[in-house]
Every structure is written in C-alpha cells, then in structure tokens.
C-alpha positions as CSV (number, residue, x, y, z in Angstrom):
1,M,-111.6,97.5,-12.9
2,K,-109.8,100.6,-12.0
3,P,-107.2,102.1,-14.4
4,I,-103.5,101.9,-13.5
5,K,-102.0,105.3,-13.3
6,L,-98.8,106.1,-15.4
7,F,-96.4,106.8,-12.5
8,Q,-97.4,103.4,-10.9
9,K,-96.1,101.6,-14.1
10,L,-92.8,103.5,-14.0
11,K,-92.4,102.7,-10.4
12,T,-92.8,99.0,-10.9
13,K,-90.4,99.0,-13.9
14,K,-87.8,100.9,-11.9
15,I,-88.0,98.3,-9.0
16,I,-87.5,95.5,-11.6
17,Y,-84.5,97.3,-13.2
18,L,-82.8,98.1,-9.9
19,S,-83.3,94.4,-8.8
20,L,-81.8,93.1,-12.0
21,I,-78.8,95.5,-11.7
22,L,-78.3,94.5,-8.1
23,F,-78.4,90.8,-9.2
24,L,-75.9,91.4,-11.8
25,L,-73.6,93.3,-9.5
26,V,-73.7,90.6,-6.9
27,G,-73.3,87.9,-9.3
28,S,-70.3,89.6,-11.0
29,G,-68.7,90.1,-7.6
30,A,-69.0,86.6,-6.6
31,I,-67.5,85.4,-9.9
32,Y,-64.7,88.0,-9.5
33,G,-64.0,86.8,-6.0
34,Y,-63.9,83.2,-6.8
35,N,-61.5,83.7,-9.8
36,F,-59.3,86.0,-7.7
37,F,-59.2,83.1,-5.0
38,Q,-58.3,80.6,-7.5
39,N,-55.7,82.7,-9.3
40,S,-54.3,83.5,-5.8
41,R,-54.0,79.8,-5.2
42,K,-52.1,79.4,-8.5
43,A,-50.0,82.5,-8.2
44,K,-46.2,82.1,-7.8
45,A,-44.7,82.1,-4.5
46,A,-42.1,84.7,-5.2
47,Y,-41.5,87.6,-7.5
48,V,-38.1,87.1,-9.1
49,Y,-36.2,89.8,-10.7
50,C,-32.6,90.2,-12.1
51,D,-31.2,93.1,-13.8
52,T,-29.2,93.2,-16.9
53,G,-26.4,90.7,-16.7
54,H,-27.8,89.2,-13.6
55,V,-25.4,91.4,-11.4
56,N,-28.2,92.0,-8.9
57,C,-31.1,89.6,-8.2
58,L,-34.2,89.6,-6.0
59,I,-36.4,86.9,-4.7
60,L,-39.4,88.5,-3.0
61,N,-42.2,86.7,-1.2
62,T,-45.5,87.4,-2.9
63,G,-47.8,86.0,-0.1
64,F,-49.4,83.7,-2.4
65,G,-48.8,80.1,-3.8
66,S,-46.9,77.5,-1.8
67,K,-44.5,80.0,-0.2
68,S,-41.5,77.8,-1.4
69,L,-39.1,78.2,-4.2
70,D,-36.4,75.7,-5.4
71,I,-33.1,76.6,-6.9
72,F,-31.9,73.4,-8.5
73,E,-28.3,72.5,-9.1
74,A,-28.5,73.1,-12.9
75,D,-30.2,76.5,-12.5
76,T,-27.5,79.1,-12.9
77,T,-30.0,82.1,-12.8
78,Y,-28.5,83.6,-9.6
79,D,-24.9,82.3,-10.0
80,N,-22.2,85.0,-9.3
81,S,-24.9,87.6,-8.6
82,N,-25.7,89.8,-5.5
83,L,-28.8,87.9,-4.5
84,R,-31.3,89.2,-1.9
85,I,-33.9,86.9,-0.5
86,D,-36.8,88.8,1.1
87,G,-39.6,87.0,3.1
88,S,-41.8,90.1,3.6
89,G,-42.0,89.4,7.2
90,D,-43.4,85.7,6.5
91,S,-41.3,83.1,8.4
92,N,-43.1,80.3,6.3
93,F,-41.3,81.6,3.1
94,E,-38.4,79.4,2.1
95,V,-35.9,79.0,-0.7
96,N,-34.6,75.5,-1.1
97,F,-31.1,75.2,-2.6
98,W,-30.0,71.9,-4.5
99,G,-26.1,71.3,-5.1
100,H,-23.4,73.8,-5.0
101,H,-23.9,77.5,-6.1
102,N,-21.5,80.4,-6.4
103,L,-22.8,83.7,-5.5
104,N,-21.1,87.2,-5.3
105,S,-23.1,88.1,-2.2
106,L,-26.3,86.7,-0.3
107,T,-28.7,88.7,1.9
108,V,-31.5,86.8,3.6
109,A,-33.9,89.2,5.2
110,N,-37.3,89.8,6.7
111,S,-37.9,86.4,8.0
112,A,-37.0,84.6,4.8
113,K,-35.4,81.1,5.2
114,V,-32.7,79.5,3.1
115,T,-32.9,75.7,3.5
116,H,-32.9,72.4,1.4
117,R,-35.6,69.8,0.9
118,A,-35.7,67.0,3.5
119,I,-34.3,63.5,3.0
120,V,-37.1,61.2,2.2
121,F,-37.4,57.4,1.8
122,D,-37.0,57.6,-2.1
123,D,-33.5,59.3,-1.5
124,L,-32.2,56.2,0.2
125,V,-30.4,53.6,-2.0
126,N,-31.8,50.8,0.2
127,P,-34.8,51.9,2.2
128,M,-35.1,48.5,3.8
129,L,-31.8,48.9,5.4
130,P,-32.2,52.3,7.3
131,R,-28.8,52.3,9.0
132,N,-27.0,51.8,5.6
133,G,-27.4,55.5,5.0
134,E,-26.3,55.5,1.4
135,L,-28.1,58.3,-0.7
136,T,-29.1,58.5,-4.3
137,A,-27.7,61.4,-6.3
138,N,-30.9,63.2,-5.9
139,G,-30.6,62.7,-2.0
140,K,-26.9,64.0,-2.0
141,S,-27.8,67.2,-3.8
142,K,-30.2,68.2,-0.9
143,R,-27.8,70.6,1.0
144,V,-27.1,74.3,1.3
145,D,-23.6,74.5,-0.3
146,L,-22.6,78.1,-1.2
147,T,-19.6,79.9,-2.1
148,I,-20.0,83.5,-1.6
149,V,-17.1,85.8,-2.8
150,N,-18.1,88.8,-0.7
151,D,-20.8,89.2,2.1
152,L,-23.3,86.8,3.7
153,I,-25.8,88.9,5.6
154,L,-28.7,87.6,7.8
155,T,-30.8,90.2,9.2
156,S,-34.3,91.1,10.3
157,G,-35.1,87.4,11.2
158,G,-33.6,85.9,8.0
159,K,-32.2,82.5,8.5
160,I,-30.3,79.5,7.1
161,D,-32.2,76.7,8.7
162,V,-32.1,73.0,7.8
163,N,-33.8,71.8,11.1
164,G,-35.2,68.2,10.5
165,K,-33.9,67.9,6.9
166,G,-31.6,65.1,7.5
167,Y,-32.4,61.2,7.7
168,P,-36.1,60.4,8.7
169,G,-37.0,58.9,11.9
170,A,-38.2,55.3,12.2
171,N,-41.6,54.9,10.7
172,Y,-44.1,52.6,12.3
173,E,-46.4,52.2,9.2
174,R,-43.5,51.0,7.0
175,Y,-42.5,48.4,9.7
176,E,-46.1,47.3,10.2
177,T,-46.4,46.4,6.5
178,T,-43.7,43.7,7.0
179,K,-45.7,41.9,9.8
180,P,-47.1,38.6,8.7
181,D,-50.1,39.3,11.1
182,A,-51.0,41.5,13.9
183,N,-49.4,39.3,16.6
184,S,-46.0,38.8,14.8
185,Q,-42.9,40.9,14.6
186,G,-42.0,42.7,11.4
187,D,-38.7,43.3,9.7
188,T,-36.4,44.1,12.6
189,N,-34.3,46.3,10.3
190,L,-37.1,48.7,10.3
191,L,-37.1,49.1,13.9
192,W,-34.3,51.6,13.5
193,G,-34.3,55.2,12.6
194,Y,-32.6,56.1,9.2
195,G,-29.0,57.1,8.8
196,P,-25.7,55.6,10.2
197,G,-26.8,56.8,13.7
198,G,-30.3,55.6,13.5
199,A,-31.9,54.7,16.8
200,E,-34.0,51.7,17.9
201,S,-37.7,51.8,18.2
202,M,-40.2,50.6,20.9
203,D,-42.9,48.4,19.4
204,G,-46.1,47.0,21.0
205,H,-45.7,47.0,24.7
206,Y,-49.0,47.1,26.7
207,N,-48.1,49.5,29.5
208,N,-46.4,52.9,29.3
209,H,-42.9,54.1,30.4
210,W,-41.5,52.8,27.1
211,G,-40.0,55.0,24.5
212,G,-37.9,55.2,21.2
213,A,-34.2,56.0,21.5
214,G,-32.4,59.1,20.2
215,G,-30.4,59.3,17.0
216,S,-26.6,59.7,17.0
217,Y,-24.1,61.8,15.1
218,G,-21.6,64.0,16.6
219,G,-22.7,62.8,20.1
220,L,-24.3,59.4,21.1
221,G,-28.2,59.6,21.3
222,G,-30.0,58.9,24.5
223,W,-31.4,55.5,25.5
224,G,-35.3,55.0,25.4
225,N,-36.9,53.9,28.7
226,G,-37.0,50.2,29.0
227,N,-39.3,49.3,31.9
228,S,-43.1,49.2,31.8
229,E,-43.4,50.1,35.5
230,T,-40.3,52.0,36.3
231,W,-38.7,55.2,35.0
232,C,-35.2,55.7,33.8
233,R,-34.2,52.2,32.8
234,Q,-32.2,51.5,29.6
235,G,-34.4,50.0,27.0
236,T,-34.3,50.8,23.3
237,H,-30.8,51.3,22.2
238,P,-29.5,54.7,20.8
239,G,-27.9,55.0,17.4
240,S,-24.4,53.6,16.8
241,P,-21.3,55.4,18.0
242,P,-20.7,59.0,16.5
243,Y,-19.7,59.0,12.9
244,G,-18.1,61.4,10.4
245,T,-15.2,63.8,11.2
246,K,-15.1,66.9,13.3
247,E,-12.8,68.8,11.0
248,N,-15.0,68.3,7.8
249,P,-18.6,67.7,8.9
250,I,-20.7,66.9,5.8
251,D,-23.0,64.3,7.0
252,Y,-26.9,64.5,7.8
253,G,-28.2,63.9,11.3
254,S,-29.8,60.5,11.9
255,G,-33.4,59.7,12.9
256,G,-34.8,58.7,16.2
257,G,-36.8,55.4,17.0
258,F,-40.6,55.2,16.8
259,A,-42.9,54.4,19.7
260,H,-46.0,52.1,19.6
261,T,-48.3,51.0,22.3
262,I,-50.8,48.1,22.2
263,R,-52.7,49.4,25.2
264,Y,-53.9,52.7,23.4
265,G,-53.4,51.5,19.9
266,Y,-51.4,54.6,18.7
267,H,-47.8,55.2,17.6
268,A,-45.5,58.2,16.7
269,D,-42.6,58.2,14.4
270,G,-39.1,59.1,15.4
271,G,-37.9,62.7,14.9
272,A,-35.8,63.4,11.8
273,G,-32.0,64.4,11.9
274,G,-30.7,67.9,11.0
275,G,-29.6,68.6,7.5
276,V,-26.3,69.9,6.0
277,I,-25.0,73.6,5.6
278,K,-21.6,74.3,3.9
279,I,-20.7,78.0,3.5
280,L,-17.6,79.6,2.2
281,A,-18.0,83.4,2.5
282,Y,-15.4,86.2,2.7
283,N,-17.4,88.1,5.4
284,I,-20.3,86.9,7.6
285,N,-22.8,89.3,9.3
286,I,-25.5,87.8,11.4
287,N,-27.9,90.1,13.3
288,T,-28.6,87.7,16.1
289,T,-30.7,90.3,18.0
290,S,-33.4,90.1,15.2
291,G,-33.5,86.3,15.5
292,S,-31.2,85.6,12.5
293,R,-29.1,82.5,12.8
294,I,-27.7,79.3,11.2
295,S,-29.1,75.9,12.4
296,A,-29.2,72.3,11.6
297,D,-31.0,70.8,14.6
298,G,-32.7,67.5,14.9
299,L,-36.5,67.3,15.4
300,P,-37.9,66.2,18.7
301,G,-39.9,62.9,19.0
302,Y,-43.7,63.1,19.2
303,K,-45.1,63.0,22.7
304,M,-48.2,60.7,22.9
305,S,-48.7,60.9,26.7
306,S,-46.9,62.0,29.7
307,D,-44.6,58.9,29.7
308,L,-44.7,57.7,26.1
309,S,-43.0,59.2,23.1
310,S,-40.7,58.5,20.2
311,G,-36.9,59.4,20.1
312,G,-35.4,62.6,18.9
313,G,-33.2,63.0,15.8
314,S,-29.6,63.9,16.0
315,G,-28.3,67.4,14.9
316,G,-26.9,67.9,11.4
317,S,-23.7,69.4,10.1
318,I,-22.5,73.2,9.7
319,I,-19.2,73.9,8.2
320,I,-18.4,77.6,7.7
321,Q,-15.2,79.0,6.4
322,T,-14.5,82.7,6.3
323,V,-11.5,84.8,6.0
324,S,-12.7,88.0,7.9
325,D,-13.8,88.7,11.3
326,F,-17.4,88.1,12.2
327,A,-19.2,91.4,12.2
328,E,-21.4,90.4,15.1
329,Q,-22.0,87.5,17.5
330,F,-21.9,84.2,15.4
331,S,-24.9,82.2,16.2
332,T,-25.2,78.5,15.1
333,S,-26.7,75.3,16.4
334,V,-26.9,71.5,15.7
335,I,-28.9,70.6,18.7
336,G,-30.3,67.0,19.0
337,G,-34.2,66.5,19.3
338,K,-35.9,66.4,22.6
339,G,-36.5,63.4,24.6
340,N,-36.9,62.2,28.2
341,P,-37.3,65.1,30.7
342,S,-36.3,63.1,33.9
343,C,-33.7,60.5,33.2
344,A,-30.1,62.0,33.2
345,D,-28.5,58.9,31.8
346,Q,-30.8,58.9,28.8
347,A,-29.8,62.4,27.7
348,G,-28.3,62.7,24.1
349,G,-24.5,63.1,24.0
350,N,-23.0,66.5,23.0
351,G,-21.8,67.1,19.5
352,T,-18.6,68.5,18.4
353,L,-17.4,72.0,17.8
354,W,-14.3,72.5,15.8
355,V,-13.0,76.1,15.5
356,Y,-9.9,76.9,13.5
357,S,-8.4,80.1,12.7
358,S,-5.2,81.6,11.9
359,D,-6.0,84.3,14.4
360,Q,-8.2,82.8,17.2
361,A,-8.6,86.2,18.9
362,S,-10.0,87.9,16.0
363,A,-12.5,85.0,15.3
364,T,-14.4,85.2,18.5
365,P,-17.0,85.6,20.0
366,Y,-19.0,82.6,18.9
367,S,-22.5,81.6,20.0
368,V,-22.8,78.0,19.0
369,S,-24.5,75.0,20.3
370,A,-23.6,71.2,19.5
371,V,-25.3,69.9,22.4
372,G,-27.4,66.7,23.0
373,G,-31.2,66.9,22.9
374,L,-33.1,69.4,25.2
375,Q,-35.5,68.1,27.7
376,G,-38.8,67.0,26.4
377,G,-41.7,64.9,27.2
378,G,-42.3,61.0,27.5
379,E,-39.9,58.2,27.9
380,S,-37.9,58.7,24.7
381,G,-34.2,59.3,24.3
382,N,-32.7,62.6,23.3
383,G,-31.0,62.9,19.9
384,G,-27.2,63.4,20.0
385,G,-25.6,66.7,19.0
386,G,-24.5,67.3,15.4
387,R,-21.1,68.7,14.3
388,I,-20.1,72.4,13.7
389,A,-16.7,73.4,12.1
390,I,-15.9,77.1,12.0
391,M,-12.5,78.0,10.3
392,K,-10.4,80.7,8.9
393,P,-7.9,79.8,6.0
394,N,-4.4,79.5,7.1
395,Q,-1.7,82.1,6.0
396,Y,0.3,81.4,3.0
397,G,3.5,82.8,1.3
398,I,4.3,83.8,-2.3
399,E,7.6,83.8,-3.9
400,K,8.0,85.7,-7.2
401,S,10.9,84.9,-9.5
402,I,11.8,85.5,-13.1
403,R,12.1,82.2,-14.9
404,K,13.5,83.4,-18.3
405,I,14.1,86.6,-20.3
406,S,14.1,86.1,-24.1
407,P,15.5,89.1,-25.9
408,A,13.6,90.1,-29.0
409,D,16.8,89.8,-31.2
410,G,18.1,86.5,-29.5
411,S,21.3,88.2,-28.2
412,S,22.3,87.8,-24.5
413,P,20.3,90.3,-22.3
414,Y,22.1,93.0,-20.5
415,A,19.2,95.5,-20.4
416,L,15.6,95.1,-21.3
417,R,14.6,96.3,-24.7
418,G,11.3,96.6,-26.7
419,G,9.9,93.2,-27.6
420,D,11.7,91.3,-24.9
421,V,9.7,88.7,-23.2
422,I,10.0,87.8,-19.3
423,E,8.6,84.5,-18.1
424,V,7.4,85.1,-14.4
425,S,6.8,82.3,-11.8
426,L,4.6,82.7,-8.6
427,H,5.4,79.9,-6.0
428,V,2.6,79.8,-3.5
429,T,3.4,77.9,-0.2
430,N,1.4,76.4,2.6
431,L,-1.9,77.3,0.9
432,T,-5.2,75.6,2.2
433,V,-7.7,76.6,-0.5
434,N,-11.0,76.8,1.6
435,L,-12.1,80.0,-0.2
436,P,-11.4,81.3,-3.7
437,V,-8.0,83.0,-3.4
438,V,-7.3,85.8,-5.7
439,I,-3.7,86.7,-6.3
440,T,-2.9,90.0,-8.3
441,D,0.5,90.9,-9.7
442,E,0.9,94.4,-10.9
443,F,3.9,94.7,-13.2
444,F,7.2,96.7,-12.5
445,N,8.7,98.6,-15.4
446,D,11.8,98.0,-17.4
447,G,14.0,100.4,-15.3
448,N,13.4,103.3,-17.8
449,G,9.9,104.2,-16.8
450,V,8.2,101.8,-19.5
451,K,5.6,99.5,-17.9
452,L,5.6,96.0,-18.9
453,V,2.5,94.4,-20.3
454,A,1.0,90.9,-20.2
455,E,1.3,88.8,-23.2
456,K,-0.5,85.5,-23.1
457,G,-0.1,84.5,-26.6
458,V,-0.8,81.2,-28.1
459,G,1.0,78.1,-26.7
460,S,2.9,80.3,-24.2
461,N,3.9,79.2,-20.7
462,W,0.7,80.5,-19.0
463,S,-1.2,79.0,-16.0
464,P,-4.9,78.3,-16.7
465,Q,-5.8,79.9,-13.4
466,C,-4.5,83.3,-14.4
467,V,-5.9,85.9,-16.7
468,E,-4.7,89.3,-17.9
469,S,-6.5,92.5,-17.0
470,G,-8.3,94.5,-19.7
471,S,-5.5,97.1,-19.8
472,R,-2.9,94.3,-19.6
473,D,-1.2,96.0,-16.8
474,S,-1.7,93.2,-14.2
475,V,-2.4,89.5,-14.1
476,V,-5.1,87.9,-11.8
477,C,-4.7,84.3,-10.7
478,T,-7.8,82.6,-9.0
479,L,-7.4,79.4,-6.9
480,V,-10.7,77.5,-6.5
481,P,-11.6,75.7,-3.2
482,T,-10.2,72.3,-2.8
483,G,-9.8,71.8,0.9
484,R,-6.4,70.4,0.5
485,T,-3.0,72.1,1.4
486,T,-1.1,72.8,-1.9
487,N,1.9,74.5,-3.1
488,P,0.9,75.5,-6.6
489,D,3.4,77.3,-9.2
490,L,1.7,79.9,-11.3
491,H,3.2,81.0,-14.6
492,Y,2.7,83.9,-16.9
493,R,4.6,86.1,-19.4
494,L,5.3,89.8,-19.7
495,R,6.6,91.8,-22.6
496,V,8.5,95.1,-22.9
497,P,6.3,97.1,-25.4
C-alpha cells in the first residue's frame, strides 16, 4: 500500500470545506429568497405618511401587496389634510373611498386611481328582485364623495375612475340555481340586470343571433337581438325608462342582461353599470394630455362569438361643483357599455349632461361624454349613457346691519365708549350652498381710531356658524353644503375696548 502524501490530504479537505461552504451559501440564498417573496406578498400596498397635525399626507404605491387601499367612512386620518395619492406609475394601484370625506386639497398623480368598491349582490336589500335597486347601508357608502376646500389636481395619468362599480349585470349562475331542472325556466326576476334600469337577458336559445339587452340610466339601453336567423330584430328588452334627475345625479348605473346558448353550452353575464362620483372643490385642474380624467362608464357585455354576447351596463353618475374656472380642459365620461356593432336601432340612448354656472363663458371648455354605448361585438344591446352635472354656485348678496348697541353704563348712546357692545347681523340672500362658503367680517373702528373686538361671551346672541379670529379683530362664518337655496341670518357681537 502506497503512502498518502500530506499535500494530497490537505487538497481533499479543502475540496470538502469549499463544497460545504458553497452548499450553505446556496441554501441560505434560497431561504432568503423564499422569505423575501413571502414577505413581499404580505407587504402593505402603500406607504402612508402624515406630518405633525396631519396637515400634509402621502399615500404612495410600494409595488407590493394587493395594490389597493381602503379609506373607510369612519377613518378620519386624512380628513382636512393636503392629501397626495401617488401610483408610482402603476395604473393598477387604487385607493377606495367609502362615504363622505373632507379634504383641504387632493392630488392624484403618476397613474394612481381614486375609486370606490363595486356594488355586489350582498349590498342589495333584496337580491332576488334585481330591479328593486334598494341598497344596504354598506352599499350606499360605496361612492367617491369628496368636499375639497382648495385644489383637486389630476396629473400624470392620475384618475378618478368608477367604471363598472355600479349595479351588477344579470348573472346566469344565480338564475340557473332557481331552475327545477335543466329543461325548465328559472325565476324570471333573475333574467334582469340589477338596478332600476336593469336589462333583460337571453336564455337558452339553440341558434346564435341572440343577445342580452343594455342597461338604462340617463339614457335608455339598447335592445338585444331577437331573431335566431336574422340580425337587428328587437328581442330582449332594455332597462326601464331613464331614472334619477339630471340636476342632482347620485344614482348608480344599471346592469345589462346575460346571454346563454344551448347550442354551445356557454353563457356570459351582463356588464355592470358605472359608479357614483360627487366632488365639491374650489378649483379643479385636470391634465388631460397625460391621460388624467374623471369617469363613471358602464362595462361592456362579454362577447362569446361574432354574433352572441351579453348586454352592456349603463353609465353612472358624476356631479361636480366648483367655484373657479377650470385650469385645463375638463374631461369626464359616463358612457354606456358596448353592445351590438351593426344595429342602429339597438344603440344605447345618450345620457344627460347638465351644466350650470353663474358665468357660463368662464366655465368652458368642457370635454364630456354622456353617450350611449360604443359599438362592440355580438347581438347584445348597448348600455344607456349616465348622467353628468357640472355647476358653479350662484351669486349671493350680503346685507350688514347693526341690530343693537348696548352702552356700558345703560345710558342712551350718542357716541361709542369703552365697554359698549354692538350686536351685528349679516343677512345672506339667494345663497345655494354647494361648497363651503366662508364669510369674513373685518371690523370697523369706533370713529376715533379704536378698533372694535369680537366678544362671543356666554349666552350671547352669536350664530354657531361663526367664530372669532385669534386676535379677535374679525369674525369668520362658515356655511356648510346643503344643496338648498337659503337666506340665512348670521349674528355676532362686537365690543369697544
């Protein structure tokens, strides 16, 4: 047996050690990679930061997680702040608002989307009666409802988009569960799309050239085709006549009808209607050249073949109230979902556009669409258009009067003296409060250069809408939105120091 030389032993051990080290490195890397992947999946969708006092807040897309964040009605984290929502260039990142929120300003940038959660079957008080349309409290809170004291800015692709977030389309599987057997008809109520303008479905025809109808809202939806061999015959019915009001559109768009064929054994649910957007902002700036816009479109039906598809949903609601001129072209839409491409009489009806301004010339130009559904595929009906209202609050007048002067010593007043109290009344006429209106009164002096001061006092005649400034040299009265025309009287007191 030959002796083993020392350097050969060392070489062998070195190979073993290196192999062990390499194994550990590879194993550690695999474990680290797995943990990083798992943690990435669990990571929050957004980085959220607010400075002291929540004056400025940021919601920034992190690129991880579900890419969706909810701001619930009871969440006051961002209320009265300057809020910036930044999508980091990811159009899938969205922030869902629930209920009403007050903001000082809002900027939506870098492809971020402000929206609300979609209406689902559990949000319906009676899902077995689709066209009833009554929603639970949870369903009613699904809307973008913002009062913005200063600026709303949409830039670099940032959007307010509630497309398809309204009433669902007719659902074939829910209908099918009510059939006693495969050859029987199910609950006929479930043949209709959801919402007051829900459309009729097509069920179980052997041949093609049949389709679900389009939902209605601001405009009547389109008919679904109704002849198995001939195009452009009215068959399935569109939703009921338009509902809601053009001056105050606050309703969701309605769903289209489904389509089901026995010949091929497949089906497609109707398109959902558009959601609801209500914005009260002092100034609105939408950078339309970057793709920023406000929309509440209905979703198209699903195309199963060249001549068979479900109906489109109707557009939803957009109501915008602002007091300043629009900085750039104003871009909004409530378009109905796509339907039949060939039949003119099956097009969805146009929606309504209501523009009100105390100065029409300064409130233009608008780029708005409240039209019926665009052309699509199949034999389905187009969804009807939704409703858009854009308005500026009307002008109002203020009359200021002295209600009473109470001398400090109780004598008849011939000249103001130290300690005298003056009760002031502001009478506001013809005011439609669509936005917070702030009225500031800066005091006059007593005629001898002595400036009067506010004196709220306990039990004094003082309107709850009014507060004194920190230096007590002015009174600020704030009237909150009501939507009604009022003639309020505001009262406060001044005193000669």
